[in-house]
C-alpha positions as CSV (number, residue, x, y, z in Angstrom):
1,X,-14.1,11.3,12.3
2,X,-17.9,11.4,11.0
3,X,-19.8,10.5,14.2
4,X,-22.5,8.2,14.1
5,X,-21.9,6.7,10.8
6,X,-20.4,3.3,10.5
7,X,-17.8,2.5,8.7
8,X,-18.5,0.5,5.3
9,X,-16.2,-0.4,2.0
10,X,-18.5,1.5,-0.1
11,X,-18.8,4.5,2.1
12,X,-15.1,4.9,2.5
13,X,-14.8,4.5,-1.2
14,X,-17.1,7.2,-1.9
15,X,-15.0,9.3,0.7
16,X,-11.6,8.8,-0.7
17,X,-12.8,9.9,-4.3
18,X,-14.5,13.0,-2.6
19,X,-10.9,14.0,-1.3
20,X,-9.2,14.0,-4.7
21,X,-9.4,17.9,-5.1
22,X,-7.3,18.0,-1.3
23,X,-5.0,15.8,-2.4
24,X,-4.1,16.8,-5.7
25,X,-3.6,20.2,-4.2
26,X,-1.2,18.6,-1.7
27,X,0.7,17.0,-4.0
28,X,3.5,19.2,-4.9
29,X,4.2,20.1,-1.6
30,X,4.4,16.8,-0.6
31,X,7.1,16.2,-3.0
32,X,9.0,18.8,-1.7
33,X,8.7,17.8,1.6
34,X,9.2,14.5,1.5
35,X,6.4,13.5,3.8
36,X,2.4,14.3,3.6
37,X,1.4,17.3,4.9
38,X,-0.3,16.8,8.5
39,X,-3.6,18.6,7.3
40,X,-3.8,15.7,4.9
41,X,-3.2,13.4,7.3
42,X,-5.2,14.4,9.3
43,X,-8.1,14.7,6.7
44,X,-7.7,10.9,5.8
45,X,-7.5,9.9,8.8
46,X,-10.8,11.8,10.3
47,X,-12.3,10.6,6.8
48,X,-11.8,6.9,8.6
49,X,-9.7,6.0,5.3
50,X,-6.8,4.2,7.7
51,X,-9.8,2.0,9.1
52,X,-11.0,0.6,5.9
53,X,-9.5,-2.8,6.9
54,X,-9.7,-2.6,10.7
55,X,-12.1,-5.0,12.2
56,X,-15.5,-4.6,12.6
57,X,-15.0,-5.1,16.7
58,X,-12.5,-2.1,16.9
59,X,-15.1,0.1,14.5
60,X,-13.3,-0.6,11.3
61,X,-15.1,-1.3,7.8
62,X,-13.4,-4.8,7.5
63,X,-14.0,-4.2,4.3
64,X,-13.5,-6.6,1.2
65,X,-10.3,-6.7,-0.8
66,X,-11.9,-5.1,-4.0
67,X,-13.3,-2.3,-1.8
68,X,-9.7,-1.5,-0.1
69,X,-8.3,-1.7,-3.7
70,X,-10.5,0.8,-5.0
71,X,-9.8,3.4,-2.0
72,X,-6.3,3.0,-2.2
73,X,-6.5,3.5,-6.2
74,X,-8.6,6.6,-5.6
75,X,-6.3,8.8,-3.6
76,X,-3.4,7.1,-5.8
77,X,-4.9,9.0,-8.8
78,X,-4.6,12.3,-7.1
79,X,-1.1,11.5,-5.4
80,X,0.7,8.3,-5.6
81,X,2.5,9.3,-3.0
82,X,-0.4,10.0,-0.7
83,X,-1.9,6.4,-1.7
84,X,1.1,4.6,-0.8
85,X,1.1,6.1,2.5
86,X,-2.4,5.4,2.9
87,X,-1.6,1.9,1.7
88,X,0.8,0.9,4.3
89,X,-0.9,2.7,7.2
90,X,-4.2,0.6,5.9
91,X,-2.2,-2.6,6.4
92,X,-0.2,-2.3,9.2
93,X,-3.3,-0.9,11.2
94,X,-5.8,-3.6,9.5
95,X,-3.7,-6.7,10.7
96,X,-2.6,-5.2,13.5
97,X,-6.4,-4.8,14.6
98,X,-6.9,-8.5,14.1
99,X,-3.2,-9.5,15.7
100,X,-3.4,-7.5,19.1
101,X,-4.2,-8.8,22.2
102,X,-8.4,-8.0,22.5
103,X,-8.0,-5.5,25.3
104,X,-5.0,-3.6,23.7
105,X,-6.5,-4.0,19.9
106,X,-9.5,-2.0,21.6
107,X,-7.6,0.3,23.9
108,X,-5.4,1.7,21.1
109,X,-7.6,0.9,18.0
110,X,-11.1,0.7,19.1
111,X,-11.1,3.6,21.3
112,X,-9.0,6.1,19.3
113,X,-11.1,6.3,15.7
114,X,-8.1,8.7,14.5
115,X,-5.0,6.3,15.1
116,X,-2.6,6.0,12.8
117,X,0.1,3.1,12.4
118,X,3.3,2.7,10.3
119,X,5.1,-0.9,10.4
120,X,8.1,-2.5,8.6
121,X,7.7,-5.8,8.8
122,X,11.1,-7.2,7.8
123,X,12.9,-8.9,10.6
124,X,15.9,-6.2,11.2
125,X,15.4,-5.7,14.7
126,X,16.7,-8.2,17.8
127,X,14.8,-8.8,20.7
128,X,16.0,-9.9,23.6
129,X,13.4,-11.5,26.6
130,X,13.1,-10.1,29.4
131,X,10.8,-10.4,32.2
132,X,7.3,-9.0,31.2
133,X,8.6,-8.5,27.5
134,X,11.7,-7.8,25.3
135,X,14.1,-5.5,24.9
136,X,14.7,-4.3,21.2
137,X,17.6,-2.7,19.4
138,X,16.7,-2.3,15.4
139,X,16.5,0.0,12.5
140,X,14.3,0.0,9.5
141,X,14.1,1.1,6.4
142,X,11.2,2.2,4.3
143,X,8.9,2.9,7.5
144,X,6.4,4.9,5.1
145,X,4.4,7.5,7.2
146,X,6.4,7.1,10.2
147,X,6.8,10.8,10.9
148,X,3.0,11.4,11.4
149,X,2.5,7.7,12.7
150,X,1.1,7.5,16.3
151,X,2.3,4.0,16.6
152,X,5.3,1.9,14.6
153,X,4.6,-1.7,14.1
154,X,8.6,-3.5,13.9
155,X,9.4,-6.8,12.8
156,X,12.1,-8.7,14.8
157,X,14.4,-12.0,16.0
158,X,14.2,-13.1,19.2
159,X,17.3,-14.1,20.6
160,X,18.8,-16.1,23.4
161,X,16.5,-18.7,22.6
162,X,17.0,-22.0,21.5
163,X,15.2,-21.7,18.7
164,X,15.2,-17.9,16.9
165,X,11.5,-16.9,16.3
166,X,10.2,-13.7,14.7
167,X,7.7,-11.2,16.6
168,X,6.5,-7.9,16.1
169,X,6.8,-5.2,18.8
170,X,4.3,-1.9,19.1
171,X,6.4,1.3,19.8
172,X,4.9,4.5,20.3
173,X,5.7,7.6,18.7
174,X,7.7,9.1,21.4
175,X,9.8,5.9,21.6
176,X,11.7,5.6,18.2
177,X,13.9,7.9,16.3
178,X,13.4,8.9,12.6
179,X,16.6,8.9,10.7
180,X,16.2,11.0,7.6
181,X,17.1,8.6,4.9
182,X,14.1,9.3,2.5
183,X,16.4,11.3,-0.5
184,X,14.3,9.1,-3.6
185,X,12.8,10.3,-6.7
186,X,9.5,7.9,-7.2
187,X,7.2,8.4,-4.4
188,X,9.3,11.5,-2.5
189,X,5.9,12.0,-0.2
190,X,5.5,9.0,1.2
191,X,8.4,10.1,4.0
192,X,10.1,6.5,4.1
193,X,12.6,7.4,6.4
194,X,14.4,5.0,8.7
195,X,12.9,4.1,12.2
196,X,15.1,2.9,15.0
197,X,15.3,2.2,18.6
198,X,18.0,1.1,21.0
199,X,17.9,-1.1,24.4
200,X,13.8,-0.6,24.5
201,X,11.4,-2.3,26.6
202,X,8.1,-3.4,25.2
203,X,5.7,-5.2,27.4
204,X,4.2,-8.4,26.4
205,X,0.7,-6.7,25.6
206,X,2.4,-5.1,22.6
207,X,3.9,-8.0,20.9
208,X,2.8,-10.2,18.3
209,X,3.8,-12.9,16.3
210,X,2.0,-12.6,12.6
211,X,4.1,-15.4,11.0
212,X,3.1,-18.2,13.9
213,X,-0.1,-17.6,15.1
214,X,-3.3,-17.2,13.7
215,X,-5.2,-13.8,13.6
216,X,-7.3,-13.3,16.7
217,X,-10.2,-11.8,14.6
218,X,-12.1,-14.8,12.6
219,X,-13.9,-12.5,9.8
220,X,-13.2,-13.7,6.1
221,X,-10.8,-10.7,5.9
222,X,-8.7,-12.2,8.2
223,X,-8.7,-15.5,7.0
224,X,-7.5,-14.3,3.9
225,X,-4.0,-14.8,2.8
226,X,-1.7,-12.6,4.8
227,X,1.1,-12.2,1.9
228,X,-2.0,-11.9,-0.8
229,X,-3.6,-8.5,1.1
230,X,0.3,-7.2,1.3
231,X,0.6,-7.5,-2.8
232,X,-3.3,-6.3,-4.0
233,X,-2.7,-2.9,-2.1
234,X,0.1,-2.0,-4.1
235,X,-1.7,-2.9,-6.9
236,X,-4.2,0.0,-6.1
237,X,-1.4,2.4,-6.1
238,X,-0.1,1.7,-9.3
239,X,-3.5,1.6,-11.0
240,X,-4.2,4.7,-9.8
241,X,-1.2,6.4,-10.7
242,X,-1.8,4.7,-14.5
243,X,-5.1,6.4,-14.6
244,X,-4.3,9.6,-13.5
245,X,-1.3,9.6,-16.0
246,X,-3.8,8.7,-18.9
247,X,-6.0,11.2,-18.3
248,X,-3.2,13.8,-17.9
249,X,-2.2,13.0,-21.1
250,X,-5.5,12.9,-22.8
251,X,-5.8,16.5,-21.5
252,X,-2.9,17.6,-23.0
253,X,-3.3,15.9,-25.9
254,X,-6.5,17.5,-26.7
255,X,-5.0,21.3,-26.0
256,X,-1.2,20.6,-27.1
257,X,-0.5,21.6,-31.0
258,X,3.3,20.1,-31.7
259,X,5.8,22.0,-33.4
260,X,5.3,21.9,-37.1
261,X,1.3,20.8,-36.7
262,X,-1.5,23.1,-37.1
263,X,-3.8,20.5,-34.9
264,X,-3.8,19.1,-31.6
265,X,-1.2,16.1,-30.5
266,X,-4.6,13.8,-30.3
267,X,-4.7,14.2,-34.3
268,X,-1.2,12.3,-34.5
269,X,-1.2,8.4,-35.4
270,X,1.7,8.2,-32.2
271,X,-0.3,9.4,-29.6
272,X,-3.8,7.6,-30.6
273,X,-1.7,4.3,-30.8
274,X,0.0,5.1,-27.6
275,X,-2.9,5.9,-25.5
276,X,-4.8,3.1,-26.7
277,X,-2.2,0.7,-25.9
278,X,-1.8,2.2,-22.6
279,X,-5.7,2.0,-21.7
280,X,-5.6,-1.7,-22.7
281,X,-2.8,-2.6,-20.6
282,X,-4.4,-0.8,-17.2
283,X,-7.9,-2.2,-17.9
284,X,-6.4,-6.2,-18.2
285,X,-4.4,-5.7,-15.6
286,X,-7.0,-4.6,-13.7
287,X,-9.3,-7.0,-14.3
288,X,-7.0,-9.9,-14.0
289,X,-6.3,-8.7,-9.9
290,X,-10.0,-8.3,-9.4
291,X,-10.4,-11.7,-11.2
292,X,-8.1,-13.2,-8.8
293,X,-9.0,-11.7,-5.7
294,X,-12.7,-12.1,-5.9
295,X,-11.9,-16.2,-6.5
296,X,-10.1,-16.2,-3.5
297,X,-12.7,-14.0,-1.8
298,X,-15.1,-16.1,-2.6
299,X,-13.2,-19.1,-1.5
300,X,-12.7,-17.6,2.1
301,X,-16.3,-16.6,2.8
302,X,-17.3,-20.6,1.9
303,X,-14.6,-21.3,4.6
304,X,-12.6,-23.1,2.3
305,X,-8.3,-22.1,2.2
306,X,-7.1,-21.0,-0.9
307,X,-5.3,-23.3,-3.1
308,X,-1.9,-22.9,-4.0
309,X,-2.6,-22.3,-7.6
310,X,-5.1,-19.9,-6.6
311,X,-2.6,-17.9,-4.4
312,X,-0.1,-18.1,-7.2
313,X,-2.4,-16.3,-9.3
314,X,-3.4,-13.5,-7.2
315,X,0.6,-13.3,-7.1
316,X,1.2,-13.4,-10.8
317,X,-1.8,-10.8,-11.2
318,X,-0.6,-8.2,-8.7
319,X,3.3,-8.5,-10.1
320,X,2.1,-8.5,-13.7
321,X,-0.9,-5.4,-13.2
322,X,2.0,-3.0,-11.7
323,X,4.4,-3.9,-14.4
324,X,1.4,-3.0,-16.5
325,X,0.8,-0.1,-14.8
326,X,4.4,1.0,-15.3
327,X,4.3,0.3,-19.0
328,X,0.9,2.3,-19.6
329,X,2.7,5.5,-17.8
330,X,5.9,5.0,-19.8
331,X,3.2,5.1,-23.3
332,X,1.8,8.3,-22.5
333,X,4.8,10.2,-21.6
334,X,6.9,9.3,-24.2
335,X,3.9,10.4,-26.6
336,X,3.5,13.8,-24.6
337,X,7.1,14.5,-25.8
338,X,9.2,17.3,-24.0
339,X,5.9,18.1,-22.1
340,X,6.5,15.3,-19.6
341,X,10.5,16.3,-18.9
342,X,9.0,19.7,-17.4
343,X,9.0,19.4,-13.3
344,X,5.3,21.3,-13.7
345,X,3.9,18.3,-15.7
346,X,1.9,16.1,-13.6
347,X,3.2,13.3,-16.1
348,X,6.7,13.3,-14.7
349,X,6.0,12.8,-10.7
350,X,3.7,9.8,-12.2
351,X,6.8,8.2,-14.2
352,X,8.6,8.4,-11.1
353,X,6.0,6.9,-9.0
354,X,5.1,4.1,-10.4
355,X,8.2,2.9,-11.0
356,X,8.8,2.5,-7.2
357,X,5.8,0.9,-6.6
358,X,7.5,-2.0,-8.7
359,X,10.5,-2.3,-6.5
360,X,8.4,-3.6,-3.8
361,X,9.2,-7.2,-3.1
362,X,5.4,-8.1,-2.5
363,X,4.9,-7.0,-6.5
364,X,8.5,-7.6,-7.4
365,X,8.6,-9.4,-11.3
366,X,10.9,-11.5,-9.0
367,X,7.4,-13.3,-8.0
368,X,6.6,-14.0,-11.5
369,X,9.1,-17.1,-12.0
370,X,8.0,-18.7,-8.6
371,X,4.0,-18.1,-9.8
372,X,5.0,-19.5,-12.9
373,X,6.5,-23.0,-11.3
374,X,3.3,-23.4,-9.5
375,X,0.9,-22.8,-12.9
376,X,3.4,-25.9,-14.2
377,X,2.6,-28.2,-11.0
378,X,6.1,-27.0,-9.3
379,X,6.4,-25.7,-5.9
380,X,6.6,-22.1,-5.7
381,X,10.1,-21.9,-3.8
382,X,9.0,-19.3,-2.0
383,X,7.5,-18.3,1.3
384,X,5.2,-16.0,0.4
385,X,3.0,-18.3,-1.2
């Protein structure tokens, strides 16, 4: 990592944009190998990008939500899978930095500026309490970046107690097994394979309880609603992909002369209408997200908790933005004609990747209805907001 320079949100956004040519250069290889090349991972880590949401106490930027989105968006515009993998690393490392015991966070994160976490915060592990910690058996799917991460953070259900409870365990790379399951179409390069452990002892110092305890860090980022954090960064992946797809189409439409025409594709009315609608959908959705998260951020800075309506609006903005981005890519993909159907076309990969983003629960269309219930003065009927 760059020595002697304090990390800030604007600095890391600038570095993310500067890395776009390198990310683009590795995109095809990442897609083919179903994981990010290690030299690209190292470049992202050395630039400090995984630390944009890490607590300042551990040498991170502790950047505001808007800046996190912009950094993820920049990498995603170069390659959606790289942006997704970075996003998961940012979330897991950032939240863990404010949740782990202070001395553990300093040892694992503060003293190791290029450390990388992966995570699967779904309770698919079983943890049996024993003296000094727990014994864990579990298998977690969708562990993006698990092959190159130094630590995996997995959620478990504690067994053998009167009331089952949730906890998370931090497991070093040497102690977990990666099961090759990521044979997919979209976001292929994210390496989102399964992670498994069997009867592994995890000491108490490496156990967190995100769902039942407040973060140890007290800065505004760690008081921002955690499920809103898990939603807004997915948007950065989708908006980055959509931005790149529109730019790809503009370049194609300027050069391609369709069959039976004597002028470039950009002279065709359908191409003009498609790019106009795509641009409108992307910019409108992005603006709604920034408006909703900025409102909650200002409340957080003022020391006030976000209201149910504010949290619902963040969720609505995020879910609808990802859907809008998918539609924007569909529009320019269709207007490109057969050119976009070839694997060599960047639009082909953008189409696959953007639809995969919307399959994540935190930006799923399934959360639009709970948000709309809150708008109507009803209970959301979801744990997310």
